[in-house]
C-alpha positions as a Markdown table, in Angstrom:
| # | Residue | x | y | z |
|---|---|---|---|---|
| 1 | Met | 1.4 | -47.1 | 4.6 |
| 2 | Lys | 2.8 | -49.8 | 6.9 |
| 3 | Pro | 5.1 | -52.3 | 5.2 |
| 4 | Leu | 2.8 | -55.2 | 5.7 |
| 5 | Glu | -0.2 | -53.3 | 4.3 |
| 6 | Asp | 1.5 | -53.7 | 0.9 |
| 7 | Pro | 0.5 | -57.0 | -0.8 |
| 8 | Leu | 3.9 | -57.3 | -2.5 |
| 9 | Asn | 5.7 | -57.1 | 0.9 |
| 10 | Val | 3.4 | -59.7 | 2.4 |
| 11 | Lys | 4.2 | -62.1 | -0.5 |
| 12 | Ile | 8.0 | -61.4 | 0.1 |
| 13 | Val | 7.7 | -62.3 | 3.8 |
| 14 | Glu | 5.7 | -65.4 | 2.9 |
| 15 | Gly | 8.4 | -66.3 | 0.5 |
| 16 | Ile | 11.1 | -66.0 | 3.2 |
| 17 | Leu | 8.9 | -68.0 | 5.6 |
| 18 | Asn | 8.9 | -70.7 | 2.9 |
| 19 | Ser | 12.7 | -70.6 | 2.6 |
| 20 | Lys | 12.6 | -69.2 | -0.9 |
| 21 | Thr | 15.5 | -67.2 | -2.4 |
| 22 | Gln | 15.2 | -63.7 | -3.7 |
| 23 | Asp | 15.4 | -65.0 | -7.2 |
| 24 | Glu | 12.6 | -67.5 | -6.6 |
| 25 | Ile | 10.4 | -64.8 | -5.0 |
| 26 | Ala | 11.1 | -62.4 | -7.9 |
| 27 | Glu | 10.2 | -65.1 | -10.4 |
| 28 | Glu | 7.0 | -66.1 | -8.6 |
| 29 | Leu | 5.9 | -62.5 | -8.2 |
| 30 | Lys | 7.0 | -61.5 | -11.8 |
| 31 | Val | 9.2 | -58.6 | -10.6 |
| 32 | Ser | 12.9 | -58.0 | -10.7 |
| 33 | Thr | 15.3 | -59.4 | -8.2 |
| 34 | Lys | 16.4 | -55.8 | -7.5 |
| 35 | Thr | 12.8 | -54.9 | -6.5 |
| 36 | Ile | 12.7 | -57.8 | -4.1 |
| 37 | Tyr | 16.1 | -56.9 | -2.7 |
| 38 | Asn | 15.1 | -53.2 | -2.2 |
| 39 | Arg | 11.8 | -54.3 | -0.5 |
| 40 | Met | 13.6 | -56.7 | 1.8 |
| 41 | Arg | 16.0 | -53.9 | 2.9 |
| 42 | Ile | 13.0 | -51.8 | 3.8 |
| 43 | Leu | 11.5 | -54.7 | 5.7 |
| 44 | Glu | 14.9 | -55.2 | 7.4 |
| 45 | Lys | 14.9 | -51.5 | 8.5 |
| 46 | Glu | 11.4 | -52.0 | 10.0 |
| 47 | Gly | 12.7 | -55.0 | 11.9 |
| 48 | Ile | 10.5 | -57.5 | 10.1 |
| 49 | Leu | 13.3 | -59.3 | 8.4 |
| 50 | Arg | 16.9 | -59.9 | 9.5 |
| 51 | Glu | 19.7 | -61.2 | 7.3 |
| 52 | Ile | 21.4 | -63.9 | 9.5 |
| 53 | Lys | 24.0 | -64.6 | 6.8 |
| 54 | Lys | 24.5 | -63.6 | 3.2 |
| 55 | Gly | 21.3 | -64.4 | 1.4 |
| 56 | Val | 19.7 | -66.1 | 4.4 |
| 57 | Trp | 16.8 | -64.2 | 6.0 |
| 58 | Lys | 14.7 | -64.7 | 9.1 |
| 59 | Val | 11.3 | -63.2 | 9.9 |
| 60 | Asp | 10.6 | -61.7 | 13.3 |
| 61 | Tyr | 7.3 | -63.3 | 14.2 |
| 62 | Ala | 6.6 | -60.7 | 16.9 |
| 63 | Lys | 6.9 | -57.9 | 14.3 |
| 64 | Ile | 4.4 | -59.6 | 12.0 |
| 65 | Gly | 2.0 | -60.3 | 14.9 |
| 66 | Met | 2.4 | -64.1 | 14.9 |
| 67 | Asp | 4.3 | -64.8 | 18.1 |
| 68 | Asn | 1.4 | -66.6 | 19.8 |
| 69 | Ile | 2.6 | -70.2 | 20.2 |
| 70 | Gly | 0.2 | -72.9 | 21.4 |
| 71 | Val | 0.7 | -76.4 | 22.7 |
| 72 | Val | -2.2 | -78.8 | 22.2 |
| 73 | Leu | -2.2 | -82.2 | 23.8 |
| 74 | Leu | -4.7 | -84.8 | 22.5 |
| 75 | Gly | -5.6 | -88.2 | 23.9 |
| 76 | Ile | -7.3 | -90.1 | 21.0 |
| 77 | His | -9.6 | -93.0 | 21.6 |
| 78 | Asn | -7.7 | -96.2 | 20.8 |
| 79 | Asp | -8.3 | -96.0 | 17.0 |
| 80 | Arg | -5.3 | -96.2 | 14.7 |
| 81 | Glu | -7.3 | -95.3 | 11.6 |
| 82 | Gly | -8.7 | -92.2 | 13.3 |
| 83 | Met | -5.2 | -91.2 | 14.4 |
| 84 | Glu | -3.8 | -91.5 | 10.9 |
| 85 | Lys | -6.7 | -89.5 | 9.5 |
| 86 | Leu | -6.1 | -86.8 | 12.1 |
| 87 | Val | -2.4 | -86.6 | 11.6 |
| 88 | Lys | -2.9 | -86.3 | 7.8 |
| 89 | His | -5.4 | -83.4 | 8.4 |
| 90 | Leu | -3.0 | -81.6 | 10.8 |
| 91 | Lys | -0.2 | -81.8 | 8.3 |
| 92 | Lys | -2.4 | -79.7 | 5.9 |
| 93 | Leu | -3.0 | -76.9 | 8.4 |
| 94 | Asp | -0.6 | -73.9 | 7.9 |
| 95 | Tyr | -0.9 | -72.8 | 11.6 |
| 96 | Val | 0.3 | -76.2 | 12.8 |
| 97 | Glu | 4.1 | -76.1 | 13.0 |
| 98 | Asn | 4.8 | -79.6 | 14.6 |
| 99 | Val | 3.0 | -82.8 | 15.3 |
| 100 | Phe | 4.6 | -85.3 | 17.7 |
| 101 | Glu | 3.3 | -88.7 | 18.6 |
| 102 | Ile | 3.7 | -89.3 | 22.3 |
| 103 | Ile | 4.7 | -92.5 | 24.0 |
| 104 | Gly | 4.1 | -93.3 | 27.7 |
| 105 | Ser | 1.5 | -90.6 | 28.4 |
| 106 | Glu | -2.3 | -90.4 | 28.6 |
| 107 | Tyr | -2.0 | -88.2 | 25.5 |
| 108 | Asn | -1.2 | -89.5 | 22.0 |
| 109 | Leu | -0.3 | -86.3 | 20.2 |
| 110 | Cys | 1.5 | -83.0 | 21.0 |
| 111 | Ile | 0.8 | -80.3 | 18.5 |
| 112 | Ile | 2.6 | -77.0 | 18.3 |
| 113 | Val | 0.6 | -74.2 | 16.7 |
| 114 | Arg | 1.3 | -70.5 | 15.8 |
| 115 | Phe | -1.5 | -67.9 | 15.7 |
| 116 | Arg | -1.9 | -64.2 | 15.0 |
| 117 | Gly | -3.7 | -63.8 | 18.3 |
| 118 | Leu | -6.4 | -65.2 | 20.5 |
| 119 | Asp | -9.2 | -64.5 | 18.0 |
| 120 | Glu | -7.5 | -66.6 | 15.4 |
| 121 | Ala | -6.8 | -69.3 | 17.9 |
| 122 | Ile | -10.5 | -69.5 | 19.0 |
| 123 | Asn | -11.7 | -69.4 | 15.4 |
| 124 | Glu | -9.3 | -72.2 | 14.3 |
| 125 | Ser | -10.1 | -74.3 | 17.4 |
| 126 | Asn | -13.8 | -74.1 | 16.6 |
| 127 | Lys | -13.2 | -75.2 | 13.0 |
| 128 | Phe | -10.9 | -78.0 | 14.3 |
| 129 | Gln | -13.6 | -79.3 | 16.7 |
| 130 | Ala | -16.2 | -79.2 | 13.9 |
| 131 | Trp | -13.8 | -81.2 | 11.7 |
| 132 | Leu | -13.3 | -83.8 | 14.5 |
| 133 | Asn | -17.1 | -84.2 | 14.9 |
| 134 | Lys | -17.7 | -84.4 | 11.2 |
| 135 | Asn | -15.1 | -87.1 | 10.8 |
| 136 | Gly | -16.1 | -89.1 | 13.9 |
| 137 | Ile | -12.8 | -88.8 | 15.6 |
| 138 | Arg | -13.2 | -89.2 | 19.4 |
| 139 | Ile | -10.9 | -87.3 | 21.7 |
| 140 | Asp | -10.7 | -88.7 | 25.2 |
| 141 | Arg | -8.3 | -86.1 | 26.6 |
| 142 | Phe | -7.6 | -82.5 | 25.5 |
| 143 | Asn | -5.5 | -79.8 | 26.9 |
| 144 | Ser | -4.2 | -76.6 | 25.2 |
| 145 | Phe | -2.0 | -73.8 | 26.3 |
| 146 | Ile | -1.4 | -70.5 | 24.4 |
| 147 | Ser | 1.8 | -68.4 | 25.1 |
| 148 | Gly | 1.3 | -64.9 | 26.4 |
| 149 | Lys | 4.8 | -63.7 | 25.5 |
| 150 | Thr | 7.7 | -65.3 | 23.6 |
| 151 | His | 11.0 | -65.0 | 25.5 |
| 152 | Lys | 13.1 | -67.2 | 23.1 |
| 153 | Asp | 12.3 | -68.3 | 19.5 |
| 154 | His | 15.1 | -70.5 | 18.3 |
| 155 | Arg | 15.7 | -73.7 | 16.4 |
| 156 | Arg | 18.5 | -75.9 | 17.6 |
| 157 | Thr | 21.7 | -75.3 | 15.6 |
| 158 | Lys | 24.4 | -77.7 | 17.0 |
| 159 | Leu | 24.7 | -81.4 | 16.4 |
């Protein structure tokens, strides 16, 4: 069995993605901290997790099949209420990592998304389009780009 075919391992990885400690994950899953620790070491040997410093873990998105990043640019018809409703909706979507309001462009929003692959991207895009239509939000300009390969996955670390 592959490590991510085990539901407990999936929950552990999700816990790490949500910045939870081993103790918090163990309590949530009703298992011992030692069980979580042992599972995390197995996931580390598989390259799925990496301990970047004592007690701080990072997930390798490529190893879990989630290294497809997308950039979506939206130009919304001049409607502040629609924009606020859209942003509120985007904040609820787990695959949406960042939402930026843009100034000085024909686009109003830049949205950074992460998908398991092209099938998920297409499926979620269709649901998103349906939500826009249902809620009467008019998009004047739309552009999207999906990465083919991640060369660097990093968050800024210096002030």
